[in-house]
C-alpha positions in Angstrom: 44.2 32.6 -76.1 46.1 31.5 -79.2 42.8 30.5 -80.9 41.4 33.9 -80.3 44.7 35.5 -81.7 44.6 33.4 -84.9 40.9 34.2 -85.5 41.4 37.9 -84.8 44.4 38.3 -87.1 42.9 36.1 -89.8 39.8 38.3 -89.9 42.0 41.4 -89.9 43.9 40.2 -93.0 40.7 39.1 -94.7 39.3 42.6 -94.1 42.2 44.1 -96.1 44.4 45.2 -93.2 48.0 44.3 -92.5 49.4 42.4 -89.6 52.2 44.0 -87.7 55.6 42.5 -87.0 54.7 41.8 -83.4 51.4 40.2 -84.4 53.1 38.0 -86.9 55.7 37.1 -84.3 53.0 36.1 -81.9 51.6 33.7 -84.4 54.9 31.8 -84.5 54.4 30.9 -80.9 51.2 29.0 -81.2 51.0 25.3 -80.2 51.2 22.5 -82.6 47.5 21.6 -82.0 46.6 25.1 -83.3 48.6 24.9 -86.5 45.6 23.5 -88.5 43.5 26.5 -87.5 46.3 28.9 -88.6 46.6 27.0 -91.9 42.8 27.2 -92.4 42.9 31.0 -92.2 46.0 31.1 -94.4 44.1 29.0 -97.0 41.1 31.3 -96.8 43.4 34.4 -97.2 45.0 32.7 -100.3 41.7 31.9 -101.8 40.3 35.4 -101.1 43.3 37.3 -102.6 44.5 34.9 -105.3 41.7 32.4 -106.0 42.1 28.7 -106.5 44.8 28.7 -109.2 48.3 27.1 -108.6 51.2 28.4 -110.7 53.6 25.6 -111.8 57.2 26.5 -112.6 60.3 24.5 -113.5 64.0 25.1 -113.9 67.1 23.8 -115.6 70.5 23.9 -114.0 72.1 25.6 -116.9 75.6 25.7 -115.5 76.5 23.6 -112.5 79.2 23.9 -109.8 82.5 25.7 -109.3 80.7 28.7 -107.7 83.0 31.2 -106.0 80.5 32.0 -103.2 80.5 30.2 -99.9 76.8 29.8 -99.1 76.8 27.1 -96.5 73.8 25.2 -97.8 74.9 25.0 -101.4 76.3 21.9 -103.0 77.6 24.0 -106.0 80.0 26.1 -104.0 83.7 25.5 -104.8 84.4 26.0 -101.0 82.7 22.7 -100.2 83.2 19.1 -101.0 79.7 18.0 -102.1 79.8 15.3 -104.8 77.7 16.7 -107.6 77.8 16.8 -111.4 79.6 19.9 -112.6 79.5 21.2 -116.2 79.8 24.5 -118.2 76.8 26.3 -119.7 74.5 24.0 -121.6 74.2 24.9 -125.3 71.1 26.6 -126.7 69.5 23.4 -128.0 69.8 21.6 -124.7 68.3 24.6 -122.8 65.4 24.8 -125.3 64.9 21.0 -125.1 64.7 21.3 -121.3 62.1 24.0 -121.6 60.0 22.0 -124.0 60.1 19.0 -121.8 58.8 20.9 -118.8 56.1 22.6 -120.9 54.9 19.1 -121.8 55.0 18.2 -118.1 52.6 21.0 -117.3 54.8 24.0 -116.3 53.6 27.5 -116.8 57.0 29.1 -116.1 60.5 28.1 -116.9 63.8 29.4 -115.6 67.4 29.1 -116.6 69.6 29.0 -113.5 73.3 29.3 -113.5 75.9 28.8 -110.8 78.3 31.7 -109.9 78.2 35.1 -108.3 76.6 36.9 -111.1 76.7 38.1 -114.7 78.5 41.5 -114.6 81.7 40.1 -116.0 80.3 36.9 -117.5 81.2 36.3 -121.2 78.3 33.8 -121.5 75.6 36.3 -120.8 74.9 36.9 -124.5 74.5 33.1 -125.0 71.9 33.0 -122.2 70.0 35.9 -123.8 70.0 34.1 -127.1 68.6 31.0 -125.5 65.9 33.0 -123.7 64.8 34.5 -127.0 64.4 31.0 -128.5 62.4 29.7 -125.5 60.2 32.8 -125.7 59.6 32.3 -129.4 59.2 28.5 -129.6 57.2 27.7 -126.4 54.2 29.0 -124.6 56.1 29.4 -121.3 56.6 32.5 -119.2 60.4 32.9 -119.2 62.3 33.5 -116.0 66.0 33.5 -115.2 68.2 33.2 -112.1 71.7 34.4 -112.9 73.0 36.0 -109.8 73.9 39.6 -109.5 73.2 41.9 -112.5 74.1 45.4 -113.7 71.2 47.7 -114.5 71.9 47.4 -118.2 71.8 43.6 -118.1 68.4 43.8 -116.4 67.2 45.9 -119.2 68.6 43.5 -121.8 66.8 40.6 -120.1 63.5 42.5 -120.1 63.9 43.2 -123.9 64.7 39.6 -124.6 61.3 38.5 -123.1 62.1 37.6 -119.5 59.1 38.3 -117.4 60.4 37.5 -113.9 63.9 37.5 -112.3 64.7 35.2 -109.5 67.2 36.2 -106.9 66.8 34.8 -103.4 67.8 36.7 -100.3 68.0 33.2 -98.6 67.3 34.3 -95.0 66.9 37.3 -92.8 69.5 40.0 -93.0 70.4 39.4 -89.3 71.2 35.7 -90.1 72.8 36.2 -93.5 76.4 36.5 -92.2 76.1 33.0 -90.7 75.2 31.7 -94.1 77.4 33.6 -96.6 80.6 35.7 -96.2 81.7 36.2 -99.8 79.1 38.9 -100.6 76.7 41.2 -98.8 73.0 41.2 -98.3 73.1 44.6 -100.0 74.6 43.1 -103.1 71.5 41.0 -103.5 69.1 43.9 -102.8 70.9 46.0 -105.4 70.2 43.4 -108.1 66.6 43.3 -107.1 66.3 47.0 -107.4 67.9 46.9 -110.9 65.4 44.3 -112.0 62.4 46.3 -110.6 63.7 49.4 -112.3 63.9 47.5 -115.6 60.3 46.5 -115.3 60.8 42.9 -114.4 58.7 41.1 -111.9 60.8 39.8 -109.0 60.9 36.3 -107.5 62.6 36.5 -104.1 62.5 33.9 -101.4 64.9 31.7 -99.5 65.4 28.6 -97.4 63.8 27.6 -94.1 65.9 25.5 -91.8 69.2 27.3 -92.1 69.5 27.6 -88.3 67.4 30.8 -88.2 64.9 31.6 -85.5 61.2 31.9 -85.9 61.7 35.7 -85.3 64.2 35.8 -88.1 61.7 34.1 -90.5 59.3 36.9 -89.6 62.1 39.5 -90.2 62.7 37.9 -93.6 59.0 38.0 -94.5 58.8 41.7 -93.7 61.9 42.4 -95.8 60.2 40.7 -98.7 57.1 42.8 -98.1 59.2 46.0 -98.0 60.8 45.3 -101.4 57.4 44.5 -103.1 58.0 41.0 -104.2 55.8 39.3 -106.8 56.6 35.7 -106.0 58.2 34.0 -103.0 59.9 30.6 -103.5 60.0 28.7 -100.2 62.7 26.1 -100.0 63.3 23.9 -97.0 66.9 22.9 -96.4 67.9 19.6 -97.9 71.1 18.9 -96.0 73.7 17.7 -98.5 76.9 15.9 -97.5 80.0 17.9 -98.1 78.3 21.2 -97.1 78.6 22.9 -93.7 74.9 22.4 -93.1 75.0 18.7 -93.8 74.1 17.8 -90.2 71.6 20.6 -89.6 68.6 19.6 -87.5 65.5 19.5 -89.8 62.4 21.5 -89.2 59.3 19.5 -88.4 56.5 19.4 -91.0 54.2 21.3 -88.6 56.8 24.0 -88.1 57.2 24.3 -91.9 53.4 24.6 -92.4 53.2 27.2 -89.6 56.0 29.2 -91.1 54.3 29.2 -94.6 51.0 30.1 -93.1 52.5 33.1 -91.2 54.1 34.2 -94.5 50.7 34.2 -96.1 49.3 36.4 -93.3 52.1 38.9 -93.9 51.9 38.7 -97.8 48.2 38.0 -98.5 48.3 38.8 -102.3 51.8 37.6 -103.2 52.5 34.3 -104.9 54.1 31.8 -102.5 55.6 28.8 -104.1 56.9 25.5 -102.5 60.2 24.5 -104.1 63.2 22.4 -103.1 63.2 20.2 -100.0 59.4 19.8 -99.8 59.5 16.1 -100.7 62.1 15.3 -98.0 60.8 17.6 -95.3 57.1 17.5 -95.7 56.6 14.0 -97.0 52.9 13.1 -96.7 52.2 16.7 -95.7 52.9 18.2 -99.1 49.3 18.7 -100.0 48.8 20.5 -96.7 51.3 23.0 -97.9 48.8 24.0 -100.6 46.2 24.4 -97.8 48.5 26.4 -95.7 48.5 29.4 -98.1 50.9 28.4 -100.9 49.6 28.9 -104.4 52.6 27.7 -106.5 54.9 24.7 -106.9 58.2 24.1 -108.6 57.8 20.9 -110.5 60.4 18.5 -111.8 64.0 18.4 -110.6 65.9 21.1 -108.7 69.5 22.2 -109.1 71.4 19.3 -107.6 68.6 17.2 -106.1 65.7 15.3 -107.6 62.0 16.2 -107.3 59.2 13.9 -108.0 57.2 13.2 -111.2 55.3 16.4 -112.3 52.1 14.4 -112.9 52.0 13.5 -109.2 52.1 17.2 -108.3 49.3 18.1 -110.7 47.2 15.3 -109.2 48.0 16.7 -105.8 46.9 20.2 -106.8 43.6 18.9 -108.1 43.0 16.7 -105.1 43.3 19.8 -102.9 40.4 21.4 -104.8 42.8 23.7 -106.7 43.5 24.3 -110.4 46.8 24.2 -112.1 47.6 27.2 -114.4 48.5 26.2 -117.9 50.8 28.0 -120.4 49.8 31.6 -121.1 48.1 31.9 -117.7 44.8 30.0 -118.5 43.4 27.6 -116.0 43.9 23.9 -116.7 41.0 21.6 -116.0 
């Protein structure tokens, strides 16, 4: 029965049609033995709509810790007791050096990420804009930022400075969000996304799997992403950090993660889906399978407060999966 369902819905998407919420929800109920078939169709959907190219991005934690928000997964929240390195905004030269290092490592995109609620009243916003202009002028990278909430005018300033894509995760389904954060609303995040779209920026909006959400809430989340017209979806898997409220959260199994990503690909056939933080810990030897479950992007290098693996390993993994990394400027790399 489930085999027939997977084949029917896989062919439906490949024919250019959309799966419904109920159909996507049915896919979350398949048995573990059927996950490879689901991933096979998701891989074919990815190849049909997006080709064999894998987009590689990297980030720098430009300002760490002391965040006023209480997101339960986050080690940078001032509400929690996680032991992390905290520091003010890195200077322009250090931000530029980080960008150059990741360009040499093979990244196609680079983002400055800052802790804190947002930029509306942040005196350091002009300093970040100046660094963005330097990175744009002195590297071949696509420039992205993740600065929290923004005003419409700030979104326009970022666009004029050369930012191509704004990252602002919704984190989880709206129905689950109050269990994850209480210091701001889901609507606050959606408003910033609307400001960025209005300014002509691409939007990179994803979240974290393993926050205690149900499979149905993952589907709800995916359809929200579809409704706002995302360009890129970063998929993180919870890395439980001591000192945060989710430190003892039960991890998702690798097969559950792969199933969730494959269902996401069924719902969003032509959108970039990128594996990010937590993949090393949660997928282990199954990381390459993530690329064959519909993902077409990776975040390489280190994350905000946790370490990734050597970028060269990820590039080898991409090639071993029969895929091609994208080099600076969008060209394929051998």
